[in-house]
Structures are given as structure tokens and as C-alpha cells.
C-alpha positions in Angstrom: 81.3 84.0 94.8 81.3 87.7 94.1 79.6 90.4 96.5 75.9 91.0 95.4 76.2 95.2 94.5 79.1 96.0 92.2 82.4 97.1 94.3 83.2 100.6 94.0 85.7 100.1 91.1 83.2 98.0 89.3 80.3 101.0 89.1 83.0 104.1 88.9 86.0 103.1 87.9 89.3 102.8 89.1 90.1 106.4 89.6 87.0 106.9 91.2 88.2 104.5 93.9 91.7 105.7 93.9 90.4 109.5 94.8 88.6 108.8 97.8 90.2 109.0 101.3 91.2 105.6 102.3 90.0 105.6 105.5 86.1 107.2 105.7 85.5 108.5 109.2 82.3 111.0 108.4 79.0 111.1 107.3 78.3 112.5 103.2 75.3 113.9 101.5 72.3 111.5 101.0 73.0 111.1 97.2 76.1 109.4 98.1 75.4 108.3 101.7 75.0 104.4 101.0 78.0 103.5 99.2 79.9 105.6 101.7 78.0 104.6 104.9 78.7 100.6 103.8 82.3 101.2 103.6 82.4 103.3 106.8 80.5 100.2 108.7 83.3 97.8 107.5 86.1 100.6 108.0 84.9 100.5 111.6 85.0 96.2 112.1 88.4 96.2 109.9 90.4 98.5 112.3 88.6 97.4 115.5 86.6 93.4 115.6 83.9 92.6 117.3 81.7 95.9 118.5 78.1 95.9 118.6 75.5 97.6 116.3 75.4 100.4 119.5 79.1 100.4 119.1 78.8 101.2 115.3 76.3 103.5 115.6 78.0 105.7 117.8 81.4 105.7 115.7 80.0 106.6 113.0 77.2 109.1 113.8 74.2 106.8 111.2 71.6 106.0 113.3 70.2 103.0 114.3 68.3 102.0 111.9 70.5 103.0 109.0 73.2 100.8 111.0 70.6 97.8 111.5 69.7 97.9 107.5 73.1 97.9 106.0 74.3 95.6 108.8 71.6 93.6 107.1 72.5 93.4 103.8 76.1 93.0 104.5 75.2 89.8 106.4 73.7 89.0 103.6 76.1 89.1 101.6 78.9 87.6 103.8 81.2 90.5 104.5 79.8 90.5 108.3 79.6 87.5 110.8 77.8 87.6 114.2 80.3 86.8 116.2 78.0 85.7 119.5 77.2 88.1 122.3 79.2 90.4 124.7 79.8 88.9 128.5 78.0 91.8 129.6 76.9 92.4 133.7 74.3 95.2 132.9 70.6 93.9 132.9 69.0 93.1 129.8 69.4 91.2 126.9 73.6 91.1 125.8 75.0 93.0 122.7 75.2 90.7 119.5 79.0 91.4 118.2 79.7 91.5 115.0 83.1 91.0 113.0 84.2 91.8 109.2 84.1 88.5 107.5 88.1 88.0 107.7 87.9 84.5 105.9 85.3 85.3 102.9 88.4 86.1 100.3 91.6 86.0 99.0 93.5 88.5 97.1 95.8 88.3 94.4 98.9 90.8 95.1 101.6 91.6 92.4 104.7 93.0 92.6 106.5 94.0 88.9 109.5 96.1 90.4 112.2 93.3 90.6 114.4 91.1 88.1 111.3 88.3 88.3 107.8 89.1 89.1 106.5 88.3 92.5 102.7 87.4 93.4 100.9 86.3 96.8 97.6 85.5 97.7 96.2 87.2 101.1 93.5 87.4 103.5 91.9 90.7 104.0 94.6 91.7 107.1 97.3 91.6 104.7 99.0 88.1 105.4 100.3 86.2 102.4 99.4 83.0 102.6 100.9 81.3 99.4 103.7 82.9 97.2 104.7 82.5 93.4 107.0 83.9 91.0 107.6 84.1 87.4 111.1 84.9 85.9 111.3 87.3 83.7 114.1 86.7 81.6 114.4 90.2 80.3 111.4 90.1 78.5 109.3 93.3 77.6 106.5 94.4 75.8 103.6 91.7 75.0 105.9 89.1 76.2 105.9 90.6 79.6 102.2 91.1 79.5 102.1 87.2 78.9 104.2 86.5 81.9 102.1 88.9 84.6 99.3 86.7 83.0 100.6 83.4 83.8 101.6 84.5 87.4 98.4 85.8 88.2 96.4 82.1 86.6 99.1 80.5 88.9 98.3 82.5 91.5 94.1 82.2 91.1 94.5 78.3 90.6 95.6 77.7 94.2 92.8 79.6 96.0 90.3 78.0 98.0 88.2 81.0 98.7 86.1 83.5 96.1 89.0 86.4 95.3 88.2 90.0 96.4 90.1 91.1 93.7 93.7 91.6 91.9 95.7 94.5 92.9 99.0 94.9 90.6 102.2 97.3 91.5 104.2 98.1 88.6 106.7 100.4 87.7 106.5 103.4 85.7 104.1 106.1 85.2 100.1 104.4 85.5 97.1 106.8 85.4 93.9 106.5 87.3 92.5 104.0 84.4 95.1 101.1 85.7 96.6 102.0 82.6 100.7 101.8 82.0 101.6 105.2 80.3 105.5 104.6 80.5 107.4 101.8 82.0 110.9 101.5 79.9 112.3 98.3 81.8 109.3 96.3 80.8 108.6 97.9 77.6 105.2 99.0 77.8 103.5 102.4 76.7 100.0 103.2 77.2 99.5 99.7 78.3 95.8 98.9 79.3 97.1 96.9 82.1 94.5 96.5 84.1 92.0 96.5 81.3 93.4 93.4 80.0 93.7 91.5 83.0 89.9 92.7 83.9 88.9 91.2 81.0 91.5 88.7 81.0 90.0 87.1 85.0 86.6 88.5 85.5 87.8 89.7 88.7 88.6 93.7 90.0 91.4 94.4 89.4 93.1 97.6 90.7 97.3 98.8 89.0 98.9 101.5 90.0 102.9 102.5 91.0 105.0 99.9 92.5 105.9 102.9 95.4 102.3 104.3 95.6 101.4 100.7 96.6 104.2 100.4 98.8 103.3 104.0 100.7 99.3 102.2 100.9 101.1 99.1 102.8 103.0 101.6 105.4 100.0 102.8 106.2 97.8 99.6 106.7 100.2 97.5 107.7 103.1 99.1 109.0 103.5 101.9 111.6 103.1 104.9 109.4 100.8 107.4 111.5 100.1 111.1 109.8 101.3 112.7 105.9 104.0 110.8 105.0 106.5 110.0 102.2 107.8 106.2 101.6 111.1 106.3 99.5 111.7 102.6 97.0 115.0 102.1 96.2 116.1 99.2 94.2 116.9 98.9 90.3 115.8 102.7 89.9 114.4 105.4 92.9 110.7 106.5 93.5 108.6 107.4 96.4 104.7 107.5 96.9 103.2 110.3 99.0 99.8 109.9 101.2 98.6 113.1 102.3 95.5 113.6 104.7 94.3 110.4 104.3 94.4 110.5 100.2 97.8 109.0 98.1 98.7 112.4 95.8 98.8 111.5 92.2 99.8 114.5 90.5 98.6 116.2 87.5 100.2 114.3 85.2 100.4 110.9 87.7 104.0 111.0 88.3 104.0 112.5 91.6 106.8 111.1 94.0 109.4 110.1 90.9 112.1 111.7 92.2 114.7 109.5 90.5 115.5 111.8 87.7 115.8 115.0 89.9 119.2 116.1 89.5 120.5 116.7 93.1 123.2 119.6 93.3 125.3 121.2 90.9 128.0 119.6 90.7 127.6 117.0 88.2 127.8 113.6 88.1 127.6 110.5 86.4 125.9 110.3 83.8 121.9 108.6 84.3 119.9 106.4 81.7 117.9 109.2 81.2 120.5 111.0 79.6 121.1 113.9 82.4 123.7 113.8 84.8 123.7 113.9 88.5 120.4 112.2 88.7 119.3 110.6 92.4 119.2 107.2 90.5 122.9 107.8 89.6 123.7 107.7 93.4 121.2 105.7 95.1 120.2 103.1 92.7 121.5 99.9 94.3 123.0 98.5 91.1 125.2 101.8 91.0 125.4 102.1 94.7 126.8 98.4 94.8 129.2 99.1 92.4 130.7 102.1 94.0 131.1 99.9 97.4 132.8 96.9 95.9 135.2 99.8 93.8 135.9 101.6 97.2 139.4 100.4 99.1 138.8 100.4 102.7 135.8 100.7 105.3 136.5 104.2 105.3 136.0 104.4 102.1 132.5 102.6 101.6 131.3 104.5 104.7 131.9 107.7 102.3 130.5 106.2 99.4 127.0 105.9 101.9 126.6 108.9 103.2 127.2 110.8 100.0 124.6 108.5 98.5 122.3 109.7 101.8 123.3 113.2 101.4 121.9 113.5 97.9 119.0 111.7 99.0 118.6 114.4 101.5 119.0 117.6 99.4 116.1 115.8 96.7 113.8 115.5 100.3 114.3 118.6 102.3 112.3 120.7 99.6 109.3 118.3 100.0 109.8 117.8 103.5 109.7 121.8 103.7 106.8 122.3 101.0 104.4 119.8 102.8 105.8 119.8 106.7 105.6 115.9 106.4 105.5 113.7 109.7 107.4 111.4 108.4 110.2 109.5 105.5 110.2 105.7 105.6 112.7 104.3 103.5 112.4 100.9 101.3 115.2 98.7 100.0 118.2 96.8 100.7 118.3 97.2 104.5 122.3 96.6 104.4 122.5 99.3 102.1 120.3 101.9 103.1 120.0 101.7 107.2 122.9 103.1 109.4 125.5 105.4 107.6 123.0 106.1 104.9 119.8 107.1 106.6 122.2 109.0 109.6 123.2 111.0 106.2 120.0 112.0 104.6 118.6 112.8 108.5 121.5 115.2 108.9 121.5 116.8 105.4 117.1 117.0 105.6 117.5 118.8 109.2 120.7 121.2 108.0 118.1 122.3 105.0 114.4 122.4 106.8 113.7 125.1 109.3 114.3 122.7 113.1 111.0 124.7 114.5 108.6 123.3 111.8 110.6 120.1 110.7 112.8 119.4 113.4 110.3 115.9 114.6 110.1 114.6 111.4 110.4 110.6 111.1 113.0 109.1 109.4 113.0 105.1 109.3 112.8 101.7 107.2 110.0 100.2 106.7 109.0 97.2 108.5 107.5 95.4 105.6 110.7 94.0 103.6 110.5 92.7 100.2 106.6 92.1 100.7 105.7 95.6 101.1 104.7 96.4 97.0 102.5 92.8 96.9 101.1 94.5 100.3 100.0 97.4 99.3 98.6 95.9 95.8 96.4 94.2 98.1 95.4 97.4 99.8 94.3 98.9 96.3 91.8 96.1 96.3 91.1 96.1 100.0 90.1 99.8 99.5 88.7 100.1 95.7 86.2 97.1 96.4 84.9 97.1 100.1 86.4 100.9 101.0 88.7 99.9 104.0 92.4 100.3 104.5 
């Protein structure tokens, strides 16, 4: 079952959906009002269930007539349900409470950033209901694309509710139309992944960079509050940025690509990109694990972790200083990142920024674990189709 009106993605394209503020909170001009106001009502209920029409009108600033019309439309589309009457000591008819219809749809979320492709069926609150995995076996190019299709097919077959859409977090540079401009590890250059998947499945599809998906998961389902940066550490190093309630993509869709920034002026190991001393040579999981395995003592291993943390701190300090971020979140192997490495990052950033402005920076591990990209991919669907997060 599909909504009776086109989704934002279908009506305006993925790029338009991803350019919006994730959580609408005010009215807009009349020519843009209806779609925005639908999202405003849905967002209000998504974050605070069991609200009356009067409650929603007060929170959104919409008139009761406008709100009543929107609610009737959304109930007809099975996006909102009435949940009963409020127990109220005041005289008169008790208010009827509303909620988002949280059992109306499933979402497919896919993570292509690991050695195997991983996917899940999720509910509208981001809970994972079913999991699936597709071994990659080193496949690249069209073979890798075929495995993405097979993974999604297996999840679609398991769905017991209509599918709201498919979200995909991919490594590499992804433009606002969901084309993977460059993902060397997958052998993709200008791969029109969103268009291929939308054509194959007939569903709303959103494709984004894996780190950008991860930052959306932290925003919606984690403990994030305010402007933030999320750094992903795995076979490579990347990051996603959220500023003023909107993800930052950059003029060439490469914002947050910090893995190939050279950190320090003392050289370092040769990187796959051809430079020496890139952040990935210090921090990427295979490199870091190998350095730890070669360290002869616990003290030496601690030194390896602190050195990697220092290099990450060198990369982060100018970003924290330029953007005055409230929070930096790390996502990756807890056994490597948490502890000496994170402490070293914090010390380095503190030493390289002005404490009066940046001393309140929070640096922490994500609480979402290995599912962060899949759940973030689901957020891209929620935002693109319903306008909520």
C-alpha cells in the first residue's frame, strides 16, 4: 500500500528532500504550506504520541480548521490513528487523542560499508524487526550491485506490512540524486544506484553516504542534541555533519571526507590514495589492529592508541573551531576507540582550540553500535517520505 499522495521524494526528487531541515517546527509561505504542514503534524506526533487536535494546533501554530483538514486527510491515508479519549476532569466532551500509525509500514535499511552487505526491516520507530546479510566475496561493479538487489529482495519478501521505502548507506561520494559518484572499494563510478533500485522495486528509495546515514541515526535515535559531527572508523575513516538541524553535504557532496586529510607534517605511512600520513593510515581498523598486534607490551599498545587519537584530534580541532560544534560522536570498534584513544582525542582537541568557546564540547562513543548505518538509512526514508525524523 502506498500513501494516496506522492511522497516528497517522488514529487520533488531525493535532493530536494535531503536539503530540508529534518524536523520542521514553524509555518511556511502559502505556496509551500500544505506539504510542510503535513510533515509538521506528523513530526509532532512522531516525537510526542497521543496528542489531541488542540494540542497539535498549539504546538504547530496551525489554525484549527487547517489542522482538522490535515488530520482527516492523514487518517484517510492511514498515517494517523485515533487512540481513544483523554481522561479529563474538565467539563465537556473529552478530547480524542491521535498518534502516528506506527504499525502501518515497514522500512528497509541497508548498510554497504562492511565486508558483507547488511540489511534490516525496521518499524517507524527505528526498531529492527528482521535482519539479512549478503556476503560480498570481493565483488565489485555490476556484481556488487546485483548483491545489493538480492539483499533488498530478501528483506522485501519478509515484510508483513507495506514498505514505506528503502534507505541505503553506501561508502564513497554520493550525490543528492543517489548516484554513487565514487566508491573505489565497490568498483563504482557514477553508479545510479537509487535510480536502479527505484526502477527494480517500485518503491521510494534514498541512497546516501554511510557516515551521513550514521549521523542521522544519532540525531533521531541516539543521544545527539545540537550541532554535531559523527566520525565513523572501519576499513576507512569518514564523518557526517549535522548543522542547524540539516545534514551538510558540501559543494561536491564530499563534506566529512576526512580519511585522506594528512594529519601532521612528519610524514607517515603511505596511504592507498598515494599520499603519506593520511588519517586513515593511523586510524583505519586494519592499520590500527596491525599496529597493536605488533606492539610488544601493554604500554606500547597504549602508545599506539594514544598516537591514533592524537592524529584524529589534529584533524578534528580546526573543524570544531570553525563550526563551534557541541558534540563529536565516534562510531566503530569499541575495543579500539573507547578508552585511551578517545581520551587522547579529547586532550588534543582541547589543547588546539579556545577553551572559552569550545571547552564544553562533548566527545563520546555512539550508543547505537553496529546498526547505526542501517538505522540511519531508515531515517532518510522517514524524512524523505513522511518529513519526520
